[in-house]
C-alpha angles and dihedrals in degrees: 000000000000119000139210131194107215125193108213119203105175095186120198142319113346089005090079092052095046092047093051091054092043090056089051090054093048091048090053090051090047091052092049096047101030096250118149118213121190111195122210111189123212118192096213125140143081094322088056089049092053090051100040108015090244132088090216135000120278090255092046097113092048092050090054095054094079094063130092091225143355119230105200126186133201117296130199136101137190109266095025114096115235092240090062094059092041098050096030099052121353102048097042091051093047094047095048098040101052 
């Protein structure tokens, strides 16, 4: 059985619902094809920003580098400008994980 360590960042709003169902689909695929997924959940997003002033911790990018893949949901939240979620989470992850 092959295995994958997946960092899960559900994001905000509908992102959390979509991610939950996506994981169910991937688990079904894993069962069918003998693929083992280990999910590591990170509660990063706009709610985190409203509580801490950051979308993710300062060492967030470094902590993601150990994983096989990053499964990232939709981010965005009323009261948090789009540029905050873009530059605080999405763009740093995309730039560093090319």
